[in-house]
Biopython code that builds the backbone (N, CA, C, O; Angstrom):
import numpy as np
from Bio.PDB.StructureBuilder import StructureBuilder

atoms = [
    (1, "UNK", "N", (104.251, 103.747, 117.482)),
    (1, "UNK", "CA", (103.586, 103.768, 116.384)),
    (1, "UNK", "C", (102.986, 104.872, 116.161)),
    (1, "UNK", "O", (102.759, 105.541, 117.170)),
    (2, "UNK", "N", (102.598, 105.358, 115.022)),
    (2, "UNK", "CA", (102.682, 106.706, 114.375)),
    (2, "UNK", "C", (100.588, 106.691, 114.614)),
    (2, "UNK", "O", (99.869, 107.492, 115.211)),
    (3, "UNK", "N", (100.304, 105.651, 113.984)),
    (3, "UNK", "CA", (98.314, 105.688, 113.548)),
    (3, "UNK", "C", (98.221, 104.520, 114.478)),
    (3, "UNK", "O", (98.892, 103.493, 114.578)),
    (4, "UNK", "N", (96.854, 105.136, 115.335)),
    (4, "UNK", "CA", (96.037, 103.803, 115.980)),
    (4, "UNK", "C", (94.983, 103.973, 115.609)),
    (4, "UNK", "O", (94.622, 105.012, 115.056)),
    (5, "UNK", "N", (94.009, 102.647, 115.910)),
    (5, "UNK", "CA", (92.812, 102.705, 115.184)),
    (5, "UNK", "C", (92.033, 103.863, 116.091)),
    (5, "UNK", "O", (92.345, 104.142, 117.249)),
    (6, "UNK", "N", (91.207, 104.338, 115.508)),
    (6, "UNK", "CA", (90.391, 105.146, 116.166)),
    (6, "UNK", "C", (90.923, 106.476, 116.810)),
    (6, "UNK", "O", (90.190, 107.064, 117.605)),
    (7, "UNK", "N", (92.359, 107.055, 116.455)),
    (7, "UNK", "CA", (92.475, 108.246, 117.057)),
    (7, "UNK", "C", (92.100, 109.002, 116.064)),
    (7, "UNK", "O", (91.739, 108.689, 114.929)),
    (8, "UNK", "N", (92.271, 110.570, 116.838)),
    (8, "UNK", "CA", (91.881, 111.675, 116.545)),
    (8, "UNK", "C", (92.465, 111.955, 115.700)),
    (8, "UNK", "O", (93.510, 111.343, 115.922)),
    (9, "UNK", "N", (92.609, 112.497, 114.755)),
    (9, "UNK", "CA", (93.689, 113.336, 113.868)),
    (9, "UNK", "C", (93.480, 114.706, 114.062)),
    (9, "UNK", "O", (92.540, 115.481, 113.885)),
    (10, "UNK", "N", (94.581, 114.778, 114.461)),
    (10, "UNK", "CA", (94.947, 116.363, 114.718)),
    (10, "UNK", "C", (95.987, 117.112, 113.324)),
    (10, "UNK", "O", (97.191, 117.137, 113.069)),
    (11, "UNK", "N", (94.405, 117.792, 112.506)),
    (11, "UNK", "CA", (95.424, 117.926, 111.100)),
    (11, "UNK", "C", (96.931, 118.922, 110.963)),
    (11, "UNK", "O", (97.799, 118.926, 110.089)),
    (12, "UNK", "N", (96.746, 119.928, 112.554)),
    (12, "UNK", "CA", (97.665, 120.962, 112.173)),
    (12, "UNK", "C", (98.931, 119.826, 112.814)),
    (12, "UNK", "O", (99.909, 120.561, 112.949)),
    (13, "UNK", "N", (99.107, 119.214, 113.005)),
    (13, "UNK", "CA", (100.276, 118.426, 113.908)),
    (13, "UNK", "C", (100.134, 116.601, 113.217)),
    (13, "UNK", "O", (99.771, 115.692, 113.964)),
    (14, "UNK", "N", (100.389, 116.422, 112.146)),
    (14, "UNK", "CA", (99.728, 115.019, 111.474)),
    (14, "UNK", "C", (100.948, 114.125, 112.193)),
    (14, "UNK", "O", (102.029, 114.573, 112.575)),
    (15, "UNK", "N", (100.513, 112.825, 112.269)),
    (15, "UNK", "CA", (101.258, 111.652, 112.744)),
    (15, "UNK", "C", (102.282, 111.542, 111.229)),
    (15, "UNK", "O", (103.431, 111.113, 111.340)),
    (16, "UNK", "N", (101.824, 111.900, 110.069)),
    (16, "UNK", "CA", (102.447, 111.459, 108.808)),
    (16, "UNK", "C", (102.575, 112.711, 107.965)),
    (16, "UNK", "O", (101.778, 113.649, 107.986)),
    (17, "UNK", "N", (103.863, 112.606, 107.086)),
    (17, "UNK", "CA", (103.753, 113.572, 106.053)),
    (17, "UNK", "C", (102.152, 113.668, 104.948)),
    (17, "UNK", "O", (101.469, 112.789, 104.421)),
    (18, "UNK", "N", (102.072, 114.911, 104.968)),
    (18, "UNK", "CA", (100.662, 115.044, 104.467)),
    (18, "UNK", "C", (100.894, 115.467, 102.390)),
    (18, "UNK", "O", (101.577, 116.451, 102.107)),
    (19, "UNK", "N", (100.536, 114.987, 101.736)),
    (19, "UNK", "CA", (100.698, 115.011, 100.370)),
    (19, "UNK", "C", (99.076, 115.403, 99.591)),
    (19, "UNK", "O", (97.983, 114.866, 99.767)),
    (20, "UNK", "N", (99.486, 116.582, 98.669)),
    (20, "UNK", "CA", (97.964, 117.101, 98.518)),
    (20, "UNK", "C", (98.007, 116.751, 96.952)),
    (20, "UNK", "O", (98.986, 117.028, 96.259)),
    (21, "UNK", "N", (97.054, 116.225, 96.541)),
    (21, "UNK", "CA", (96.445, 115.771, 95.363)),
    (21, "UNK", "C", (95.226, 116.243, 94.761)),
    (21, "UNK", "O", (94.073, 116.350, 95.180)),
    (22, "UNK", "N", (95.872, 116.532, 93.508)),
    (22, "UNK", "CA", (94.544, 117.767, 92.537)),
    (22, "UNK", "C", (94.563, 116.892, 91.035)),
    (22, "UNK", "O", (95.490, 116.610, 90.276)),
    (23, "UNK", "N", (93.169, 116.624, 90.991)),
    (23, "UNK", "CA", (93.000, 116.266, 89.435)),
    (23, "UNK", "C", (91.940, 117.926, 89.150)),
    (23, "UNK", "O", (91.543, 118.623, 90.083)),
    (24, "UNK", "N", (91.765, 118.130, 88.144)),
    (24, "UNK", "CA", (91.007, 119.034, 87.289)),
    (24, "UNK", "C", (91.370, 119.278, 85.989)),
    (24, "UNK", "O", (92.401, 118.962, 85.396)),
    (25, "UNK", "N", (89.967, 120.148, 85.447)),
    (25, "UNK", "CA", (89.684, 120.300, 84.210)),
    (25, "UNK", "C", (89.845, 121.852, 83.789)),
    (25, "UNK", "O", (89.217, 122.746, 84.355)),
    (26, "UNK", "N", (90.886, 122.103, 82.581)),
    (26, "UNK", "CA", (90.727, 123.470, 82.399)),
    (26, "UNK", "C", (91.030, 123.735, 80.780)),
    (26, "UNK", "O", (91.511, 122.840, 80.086)),
    (27, "UNK", "N", (90.811, 124.612, 80.424)),
    (27, "UNK", "CA", (91.069, 125.378, 79.239)),
    (27, "UNK", "C", (92.338, 125.264, 78.930)),
    (27, "UNK", "O", (92.686, 124.676, 77.906)),
    (28, "UNK", "N", (93.342, 125.900, 79.916)),
    (28, "UNK", "CA", (94.409, 125.933, 79.994)),
    (28, "UNK", "C", (95.367, 125.079, 80.879)),
    (28, "UNK", "O", (95.521, 125.156, 82.098)),
    (29, "UNK", "N", (96.082, 124.103, 79.831)),
    (29, "UNK", "CA", (96.715, 122.839, 80.467)),
    (29, "UNK", "C", (98.530, 123.280, 80.490)),
    (29, "UNK", "O", (99.427, 122.922, 79.726)),
    (30, "UNK", "N", (98.562, 124.129, 81.622)),
    (30, "UNK", "CA", (100.013, 124.461, 81.426)),
    (30, "UNK", "C", (100.608, 124.785, 82.967)),
    (30, "UNK", "O", (100.022, 124.932, 84.040)),
    (31, "UNK", "N", (101.886, 124.827, 82.637)),
    (31, "UNK", "CA", (102.530, 124.656, 83.917)),
    (31, "UNK", "C", (102.383, 125.720, 84.790)),
    (31, "UNK", "O", (102.347, 125.634, 86.018)),
    (32, "UNK", "N", (102.271, 127.080, 83.887)),
    (32, "UNK", "CA", (101.407, 128.619, 84.330)),
    (32, "UNK", "C", (100.141, 128.129, 85.332)),
    (32, "UNK", "O", (100.240, 128.192, 86.558)),
    (33, "UNK", "N", (99.056, 127.682, 84.708)),
    (33, "UNK", "CA", (98.243, 127.264, 85.613)),
    (33, "UNK", "C", (98.282, 126.046, 86.743)),
    (33, "UNK", "O", (97.740, 126.041, 87.848)),
    (34, "UNK", "N", (98.962, 125.179, 86.220)),
    (34, "UNK", "CA", (98.740, 124.356, 87.467)),
    (34, "UNK", "C", (99.745, 125.325, 88.806)),
    (34, "UNK", "O", (99.421, 125.276, 89.992)),
    (35, "UNK", "N", (100.854, 126.078, 88.339)),
    (35, "UNK", "CA", (101.482, 127.006, 89.473)),
    (35, "UNK", "C", (100.690, 127.804, 89.999)),
    (35, "UNK", "O", (100.854, 127.958, 91.209)),
    (36, "UNK", "N", (99.597, 128.576, 89.355)),
    (36, "UNK", "CA", (98.090, 129.398, 89.808)),
    (36, "UNK", "C", (96.975, 128.493, 90.962)),
    (36, "UNK", "O", (96.144, 128.881, 91.783)),
    (37, "UNK", "N", (97.382, 127.337, 90.595)),
    (37, "UNK", "CA", (96.403, 126.367, 91.525)),
    (37, "UNK", "C", (96.852, 126.092, 92.752)),
    (37, "UNK", "O", (96.201, 126.044, 93.796)),
    (38, "UNK", "N", (98.560, 125.825, 92.498)),
    (38, "UNK", "CA", (98.875, 125.435, 93.847)),
    (38, "UNK", "C", (99.426, 126.169, 94.629)),
    (38, "UNK", "O", (99.858, 125.771, 95.710)),
    (39, "UNK", "N", (99.526, 127.641, 94.128)),
    (39, "UNK", "CA", (99.820, 128.730, 94.810)),
    (39, "UNK", "C", (98.557, 129.187, 95.185)),
    (39, "UNK", "O", (98.614, 129.959, 96.142)),
    (40, "UNK", "N", (97.096, 128.908, 94.629)),
    (40, "UNK", "CA", (95.955, 129.221, 95.516)),
    (40, "UNK", "C", (95.562, 127.825, 96.891)),
    (40, "UNK", "O", (94.849, 128.052, 97.869)),
    (41, "UNK", "N", (96.136, 126.665, 96.642)),
    (41, "UNK", "CA", (96.020, 126.356, 97.578)),
    (41, "UNK", "C", (97.130, 126.348, 98.639)),
    (41, "UNK", "O", (96.829, 126.384, 99.832)),
    (42, "UNK", "N", (98.083, 126.313, 98.335)),
    (42, "UNK", "CA", (98.978, 126.898, 99.539)),
    (42, "UNK", "C", (98.519, 127.875, 100.534)),
    (42, "UNK", "O", (98.640, 127.724, 101.750)),
    (43, "UNK", "N", (98.056, 128.750, 100.027)),
    (43, "UNK", "CA", (97.266, 130.471, 100.901)),
    (43, "UNK", "C", (96.332, 129.528, 101.642)),
    (43, "UNK", "O", (96.266, 129.698, 102.860)),
    (44, "UNK", "N", (95.498, 128.426, 101.023)),
    (44, "UNK", "CA", (94.388, 127.970, 101.860)),
    (44, "UNK", "C", (94.913, 127.156, 103.331)),
    (44, "UNK", "O", (94.595, 127.268, 104.515)),
    (45, "UNK", "N", (95.799, 126.368, 102.642)),
    (45, "UNK", "CA", (96.239, 125.718, 103.454)),
    (45, "UNK", "C", (97.504, 126.314, 104.454)),
    (45, "UNK", "O", (98.048, 125.500, 105.200)),
    (46, "UNK", "N", (97.814, 127.272, 104.460)),
    (46, "UNK", "CA", (99.031, 128.074, 104.887)),
    (46, "UNK", "C", (97.691, 128.737, 105.794)),
    (46, "UNK", "O", (97.544, 128.402, 106.969)),
    (47, "UNK", "N", (96.867, 129.573, 105.215)),
    (47, "UNK", "CA", (96.004, 130.403, 106.486)),
    (47, "UNK", "C", (95.284, 129.324, 107.186)),
    (47, "UNK", "O", (94.969, 129.858, 108.250)),
    (48, "UNK", "N", (94.967, 128.455, 107.199)),
    (48, "UNK", "CA", (94.565, 127.333, 107.719)),
    (48, "UNK", "C", (95.337, 125.948, 108.873)),
    (48, "UNK", "O", (94.814, 124.941, 109.349)),
    (49, "UNK", "N", (96.868, 126.543, 109.002)),
    (49, "UNK", "CA", (97.529, 125.758, 109.717)),
    (49, "UNK", "C", (97.661, 124.373, 108.942)),
    (49, "UNK", "O", (97.683, 123.449, 109.754)),
    (50, "UNK", "N", (97.727, 124.064, 107.993)),
    (50, "UNK", "CA", (97.761, 122.532, 107.366)),
    (50, "UNK", "C", (99.131, 121.895, 106.610)),
    (50, "UNK", "O", (99.179, 121.869, 105.380)),
    (51, "UNK", "N", (100.160, 121.422, 107.376)),
    (51, "UNK", "CA", (101.398, 121.282, 106.645)),
    (51, "UNK", "C", (101.368, 120.516, 105.757)),
    (51, "UNK", "O", (101.189, 119.341, 106.080)),
    (52, "UNK", "N", (101.502, 120.787, 104.521)),
    (52, "UNK", "CA", (101.906, 119.965, 103.232)),
    (52, "UNK", "C", (103.185, 119.577, 103.151)),
    (52, "UNK", "O", (103.906, 120.417, 103.690)),
    (53, "UNK", "N", (103.816, 118.616, 102.686)),
    (53, "UNK", "CA", (104.957, 118.215, 102.467)),
    (53, "UNK", "C", (105.229, 118.305, 100.838)),
    (53, "UNK", "O", (106.285, 118.483, 100.232)),
    (54, "UNK", "N", (104.125, 118.150, 100.443)),
    (54, "UNK", "CA", (104.339, 117.929, 98.875)),
    (54, "UNK", "C", (103.163, 118.064, 97.754)),
    (54, "UNK", "O", (102.063, 117.576, 98.013)),
    (55, "UNK", "N", (103.379, 118.709, 96.534)),
    (55, "UNK", "CA", (101.780, 118.534, 95.781)),
    (55, "UNK", "C", (101.994, 117.877, 94.761)),
    (55, "UNK", "O", (102.932, 117.925, 93.965)),
    (56, "UNK", "N", (100.880, 117.101, 94.804)),
    (56, "UNK", "CA", (100.679, 116.318, 92.799)),
    (56, "UNK", "C", (99.286, 116.877, 92.193)),
    (56, "UNK", "O", (98.196, 116.525, 92.644)),
    (57, "UNK", "N", (99.415, 117.635, 91.298)),
    (57, "UNK", "CA", (98.741, 118.207, 90.526)),
    (57, "UNK", "C", (98.634, 117.969, 89.147)),
    (57, "UNK", "O", (99.635, 118.235, 88.482)),
    (58, "UNK", "N", (97.511, 117.467, 88.487)),
    (58, "UNK", "CA", (97.072, 116.989, 87.291)),
    (58, "UNK", "C", (96.029, 117.791, 86.617)),
    (58, "UNK", "O", (95.018, 118.154, 87.218)),
    (59, "UNK", "N", (96.221, 118.026, 85.590)),
    (59, "UNK", "CA", (95.557, 119.332, 84.679)),
    (59, "UNK", "C", (94.973, 118.553, 83.135)),
    (59, "UNK", "O", (95.692, 118.264, 82.178)),
    (60, "UNK", "N", (93.866, 118.391, 83.217)),
    (60, "UNK", "CA", (93.363, 117.660, 81.735)),
    (60, "UNK", "C", (92.555, 118.705, 80.970)),
    (60, "UNK", "O", (91.999, 119.655, 81.522)),
    (61, "UNK", "N", (92.528, 118.445, 79.576)),
    (61, "UNK", "CA", (91.628, 120.234, 78.662)),
    (61, "UNK", "C", (90.146, 119.672, 79.245)),
    (61, "UNK", "O", (89.782, 118.696, 79.902)),
    (62, "UNK", "N", (89.764, 120.366, 78.880)),
    (62, "UNK", "CA", (88.151, 120.466, 80.077)),
    (62, "UNK", "C", (87.119, 119.970, 78.781)),
    (62, "UNK", "O", (85.944, 119.671, 78.992)),
    (63, "UNK", "N", (87.723, 119.932, 77.457)),
    (63, "UNK", "CA", (87.270, 119.078, 76.530)),
    (63, "UNK", "C", (87.335, 117.255, 76.643)),
    (63, "UNK", "O", (86.649, 116.433, 76.035)),
    (64, "UNK", "N", (88.445, 117.034, 77.670)),
    (64, "UNK", "CA", (88.300, 115.810, 77.665)),
    (64, "UNK", "C", (87.483, 115.432, 78.983)),
    (64, "UNK", "O", (87.441, 114.253, 79.336)),
    (65, "UNK", "N", (86.987, 116.196, 79.538)),
    (65, "UNK", "CA", (85.788, 115.822, 80.589)),
    (65, "UNK", "C", (84.937, 115.153, 80.134)),
    (65, "UNK", "O", (84.471, 115.354, 79.013)),
    (66, "UNK", "N", (84.460, 113.970, 81.121)),
    (66, "UNK", "CA", (83.540, 112.643, 80.384)),
    (66, "UNK", "C", (82.246, 113.663, 80.444)),
    (66, "UNK", "O", (82.445, 114.792, 80.893)),
    (67, "UNK", "N", (81.481, 113.449, 80.188)),
    (67, "UNK", "CA", (80.025, 113.792, 79.895)),
    (67, "UNK", "C", (79.149, 112.963, 80.646)),
    (67, "UNK", "O", (77.932, 113.132, 80.567)),
    (68, "UNK", "N", (79.864, 111.702, 81.680)),
    (68, "UNK", "CA", (78.962, 111.344, 82.638)),
    (68, "UNK", "C", (79.720, 110.894, 83.614)),
    (68, "UNK", "O", (80.908, 111.202, 83.717)),
    (69, "UNK", "N", (78.916, 109.889, 84.664)),
    (69, "UNK", "CA", (80.563, 109.681, 85.738)),
    (69, "UNK", "C", (80.818, 108.109, 85.331)),
    (69, "UNK", "O", (81.887, 107.515, 85.474)),
    (70, "UNK", "N", (79.900, 107.700, 84.925)),
    (70, "UNK", "CA", (80.563, 106.594, 84.254)),
    (70, "UNK", "C", (81.925, 105.874, 83.027)),
    (70, "UNK", "O", (82.412, 104.781, 82.737)),
    (71, "UNK", "N", (82.056, 107.357, 82.632)),
    (71, "UNK", "CA", (82.820, 107.331, 81.725)),
    (71, "UNK", "C", (84.190, 107.096, 82.450)),
    (71, "UNK", "O", (84.398, 107.236, 83.655)),
    (72, "UNK", "N", (85.199, 106.662, 81.364)),
    (72, "UNK", "CA", (86.617, 106.748, 82.012)),
    (72, "UNK", "C", (87.171, 108.268, 81.542)),
    (72, "UNK", "O", (86.702, 108.962, 80.640)),
    (73, "UNK", "N", (88.182, 108.544, 82.322)),
    (73, "UNK", "CA", (89.171, 109.946, 81.975)),
    (73, "UNK", "C", (90.750, 109.398, 81.461)),
    (73, "UNK", "O", (91.641, 108.756, 82.018)),
    (74, "UNK", "N", (90.584, 110.009, 80.102)),
    (74, "UNK", "CA", (91.673, 110.056, 79.216)),
    (74, "UNK", "C", (92.903, 110.907, 79.658)),
    (74, "UNK", "O", (92.955, 112.089, 79.318)),
    (75, "UNK", "N", (93.888, 110.347, 80.401)),
    (75, "UNK", "CA", (95.096, 111.448, 80.799)),
    (75, "UNK", "C", (96.127, 111.617, 79.690)),
    (75, "UNK", "O", (97.260, 112.001, 79.980)),
    (76, "UNK", "N", (95.717, 111.293, 78.177)),
    (76, "UNK", "CA", (96.735, 111.278, 77.455)),
    (76, "UNK", "C", (96.997, 112.787, 77.202)),
    (76, "UNK", "O", (98.182, 112.934, 76.905)),
    (77, "UNK", "N", (96.437, 113.755, 77.211)),
    (77, "UNK", "CA", (96.509, 115.013, 77.080)),
    (77, "UNK", "C", (96.725, 115.843, 78.217)),
    (77, "UNK", "O", (96.739, 117.074, 78.211)),
    (78, "UNK", "N", (96.964, 114.773, 79.602)),
    (78, "UNK", "CA", (97.376, 115.941, 80.592)),
    (78, "UNK", "C", (98.087, 116.518, 81.028)),
    (78, "UNK", "O", (98.837, 116.603, 80.055)),
    (79, "UNK", "N", (98.788, 117.335, 82.138)),
    (79, "UNK", "CA", (99.936, 117.741, 82.291)),
    (79, "UNK", "C", (100.027, 117.812, 83.737)),
    (79, "UNK", "O", (99.066, 118.248, 84.371)),
    (80, "UNK", "N", (101.209, 117.384, 84.393)),
    (80, "UNK", "CA", (101.219, 117.004, 85.740)),
    (80, "UNK", "C", (102.600, 117.472, 86.439)),
    (80, "UNK", "O", (103.665, 117.691, 85.862)),
    (81, "UNK", "N", (102.300, 117.580, 87.933)),
    (81, "UNK", "CA", (103.546, 117.962, 88.626)),
    (81, "UNK", "C", (103.544, 116.759, 89.553)),
    (81, "UNK", "O", (102.691, 116.831, 90.437)),
    (82, "UNK", "N", (104.187, 115.835, 89.556)),
    (82, "UNK", "CA", (104.281, 114.964, 91.167)),
    (82, "UNK", "C", (105.222, 115.298, 91.966)),
    (82, "UNK", "O", (106.187, 115.908, 91.505)),
    (83, "UNK", "N", (105.147, 114.912, 93.620)),
    (83, "UNK", "CA", (105.752, 115.120, 94.224)),
    (83, "UNK", "C", (106.653, 116.386, 94.181)),
    (83, "UNK", "O", (107.867, 116.205, 94.267)),
    (84, "UNK", "N", (106.140, 117.739, 94.048)),
    (84, "UNK", "CA", (106.616, 118.440, 93.956)),
    (84, "UNK", "C", (106.688, 119.267, 95.935)),
    (84, "UNK", "O", (105.803, 119.448, 96.771)),
    (85, "UNK", "N", (107.885, 119.487, 95.938)),
    (85, "UNK", "CA", (107.873, 119.912, 97.435)),
    (85, "UNK", "C", (107.361, 120.830, 97.539)),
    (85, "UNK", "O", (106.986, 121.431, 96.532)),
    (86, "UNK", "N", (107.057, 121.482, 99.217)),
    (86, "UNK", "CA", (106.518, 122.687, 99.441)),
    (86, "UNK", "C", (107.347, 123.557, 99.614)),
    (86, "UNK", "O", (106.956, 124.666, 99.252)),
    (87, "UNK", "N", (108.640, 123.506, 100.146)),
    (87, "UNK", "CA", (110.271, 124.247, 99.863)),
    (87, "UNK", "C", (110.030, 125.078, 98.664)),
    (87, "UNK", "O", (109.986, 126.303, 98.777)),
    (88, "UNK", "N", (109.903, 124.611, 97.753)),
    (88, "UNK", "CA", (110.269, 125.111, 96.260)),
    (88, "UNK", "C", (108.832, 126.003, 95.735)),
    (88, "UNK", "O", (108.792, 126.503, 94.611)),
    (89, "UNK", "N", (107.836, 126.099, 96.590)),
    (89, "UNK", "CA", (106.324, 126.828, 96.306)),
    (89, "UNK", "C", (106.943, 128.503, 96.354)),
    (89, "UNK", "O", (105.979, 129.109, 95.886)),
    (90, "UNK", "N", (107.644, 129.195, 96.557)),
    (90, "UNK", "CA", (108.465, 130.192, 96.400)),
    (90, "UNK", "C", (109.413, 130.873, 95.393)),
    (90, "UNK", "O", (109.717, 132.061, 95.295)),
    (91, "UNK", "N", (109.779, 129.859, 94.711)),
    (91, "UNK", "CA", (110.444, 129.972, 93.871)),
    (91, "UNK", "C", (109.660, 130.978, 93.025)),
    (91, "UNK", "O", (108.461, 131.253, 93.061)),
    (92, "UNK", "N", (110.875, 131.569, 92.072)),
    (92, "UNK", "CA", (110.590, 132.914, 91.470)),
    (92, "UNK", "C", (110.335, 132.198, 89.920)),
    (92, "UNK", "O", (111.237, 131.392, 89.693)),
    (93, "UNK", "N", (109.312, 132.290, 88.778)),
    (93, "UNK", "CA", (108.849, 131.543, 87.763)),
    (93, "UNK", "C", (108.915, 130.316, 88.213)),
    (93, "UNK", "O", (109.718, 129.458, 87.848)),
    (94, "UNK", "N", (107.761, 130.172, 89.310)),
    (94, "UNK", "CA", (107.434, 128.969, 89.769)),
    (94, "UNK", "C", (106.758, 128.027, 88.311)),
    (94, "UNK", "O", (107.120, 126.851, 88.303)),
    (95, "UNK", "N", (106.300, 128.242, 87.724)),
    (95, "UNK", "CA", (105.607, 127.847, 86.304)),
    (95, "UNK", "C", (107.291, 127.052, 85.569)),
    (95, "UNK", "O", (107.460, 125.877, 85.242)),
    (96, "UNK", "N", (107.996, 127.861, 85.526)),
    (96, "UNK", "CA", (109.377, 127.314, 84.914)),
    (96, "UNK", "C", (109.824, 126.016, 85.787)),
    (96, "UNK", "O", (109.826, 124.856, 85.374)),
    (97, "UNK", "N", (110.170, 126.421, 86.968)),
    (97, "UNK", "CA", (110.358, 125.736, 88.315)),
    (97, "UNK", "C", (110.125, 124.018, 88.020)),
    (97, "UNK", "O", (110.907, 123.103, 87.766)),
    (98, "UNK", "N", (108.313, 124.121, 88.234)),
    (98, "UNK", "CA", (107.589, 123.295, 88.049)),
    (98, "UNK", "C", (108.479, 122.173, 86.998)),
    (98, "UNK", "O", (109.010, 121.071, 87.138)),
    (99, "UNK", "N", (108.354, 122.834, 86.258)),
    (99, "UNK", "CA", (108.409, 122.436, 84.378)),
    (99, "UNK", "C", (109.912, 121.611, 84.658)),
    (99, "UNK", "O", (110.174, 120.434, 84.410)),
    (100, "UNK", "N", (110.427, 122.232, 85.014)),
    (100, "UNK", "CA", (111.863, 121.885, 84.898)),
    (100, "UNK", "C", (112.427, 120.694, 86.090)),
    (100, "UNK", "O", (113.540, 120.172, 86.027)),
    (101, "UNK", "N", (111.313, 120.383, 87.256)),
    (101, "UNK", "CA", (111.464, 120.211, 88.167)),
    (101, "UNK", "C", (110.570, 118.331, 87.746)),
    (101, "UNK", "O", (110.788, 117.238, 88.269)),
    (102, "UNK", "N", (109.705, 118.682, 86.749)),
    (102, "UNK", "CA", (109.097, 117.791, 86.193)),
    (102, "UNK", "C", (109.836, 116.703, 85.778)),
    (102, "UNK", "O", (109.975, 115.606, 86.317)),
    (103, "UNK", "N", (110.398, 117.245, 84.515)),
    (103, "UNK", "CA", (111.091, 116.469, 83.910)),
    (103, "UNK", "C", (112.664, 116.005, 84.560)),
    (103, "UNK", "O", (113.401, 115.238, 83.941)),
    (104, "UNK", "N", (112.930, 116.437, 85.527)),
    (104, "UNK", "CA", (113.864, 115.708, 86.014)),
    (104, "UNK", "C", (113.776, 114.699, 86.928)),
    (104, "UNK", "O", (114.743, 114.026, 87.286)),
    (105, "UNK", "N", (112.105, 114.498, 87.517)),
    (105, "UNK", "CA", (111.878, 113.427, 88.206)),
    (105, "UNK", "C", (111.463, 112.528, 87.068)),
    (105, "UNK", "O", (111.667, 111.334, 87.289)),
    (106, "UNK", "N", (111.028, 112.771, 86.118)),
    (106, "UNK", "CA", (110.655, 112.026, 85.102)),
    (106, "UNK", "C", (111.717, 111.057, 84.378)),
    (106, "UNK", "O", (111.504, 109.846, 84.317)),
    (107, "UNK", "N", (112.644, 111.530, 83.939)),
    (107, "UNK", "CA", (114.001, 111.604, 83.941)),
    (107, "UNK", "C", (114.403, 110.557, 84.607)),
    (107, "UNK", "O", (114.504, 109.429, 84.123)),
    (108, "UNK", "N", (114.727, 110.958, 86.076)),
    (108, "UNK", "CA", (115.033, 109.798, 87.455)),
    (108, "UNK", "C", (114.397, 108.719, 87.180)),
    (108, "UNK", "O", (115.116, 107.737, 86.993)),
    (109, "UNK", "N", (113.008, 108.537, 87.071)),
    (109, "UNK", "CA", (112.044, 107.672, 86.645)),
    (109, "UNK", "C", (112.671, 106.705, 86.182)),
    (109, "UNK", "O", (113.068, 105.757, 86.859)),
    (110, "UNK", "N", (112.899, 106.903, 84.436)),
    (110, "UNK", "CA", (113.316, 106.552, 83.642)),
    (110, "UNK", "C", (114.859, 105.861, 83.639)),
    (110, "UNK", "O", (115.306, 104.926, 82.976)),
    (111, "UNK", "N", (115.335, 106.525, 84.428)),
    (111, "UNK", "CA", (116.982, 105.933, 84.438)),
    (111, "UNK", "C", (116.851, 104.434, 85.376)),
    (111, "UNK", "O", (117.536, 103.431, 85.176)),
    (112, "UNK", "N", (115.855, 104.581, 86.365)),
    (112, "UNK", "CA", (115.950, 103.894, 87.576)),
    (112, "UNK", "C", (115.302, 102.903, 86.749)),
    (112, "UNK", "O", (115.526, 101.802, 87.251)),
    (113, "UNK", "N", (114.406, 102.774, 85.422)),
    (113, "UNK", "CA", (113.704, 101.372, 84.773)),
    (113, "UNK", "C", (114.318, 101.387, 83.931)),
    (113, "UNK", "O", (113.697, 101.246, 82.877)),
    (114, "UNK", "N", (115.617, 101.531, 83.824)),
    (114, "UNK", "CA", (116.406, 101.172, 82.214)),
    (114, "UNK", "C", (117.384, 100.069, 83.377)),
    (114, "UNK", "O", (117.808, 99.027, 82.877)),
    (115, "UNK", "N", (117.710, 100.350, 84.917)),
    (115, "UNK", "CA", (118.372, 99.352, 85.486)),
    (115, "UNK", "C", (118.159, 97.863, 85.564)),
    (115, "UNK", "O", (118.957, 97.156, 86.179)),
]
sb = StructureBuilder()
sb.init_structure("model")
sb.init_model(0)
sb.init_chain("A")
sb.init_seg("    ")
for serial, (resi, resn, name, xyz) in enumerate(atoms, 1):
    if name == "N":
        sb.init_residue(resn, " ", resi, " ")
    sb.init_atom(name, np.array(xyz, "f"), 0.0, 1.0, " ", f" {name:<3s}", serial, name[0])
structure = sb.get_structure()
């Protein structure tokens, strides 16, 4: 058994793979911005010896930010990357790699849905 009730978590040696999930608002809704955020997160995680398996990052236009906490957030104008593996974080042209990765992932999901 990997998890036990009240067990202490050793974040440097987690019992299960860790995925980081981030949602943010920005005036720049692009894969360039997602890559910038991912690299900044990676730097912090590596410095603190926290092993991440993959990244989920969603960026929404700042103009879509709710005025108060009771309002729902619309993801219609958002851009995201899901299940992006840490192994690809050192890719040249990271934003283009992320864009292509996400297109391939969405196409795979759509193909599965057709079956």
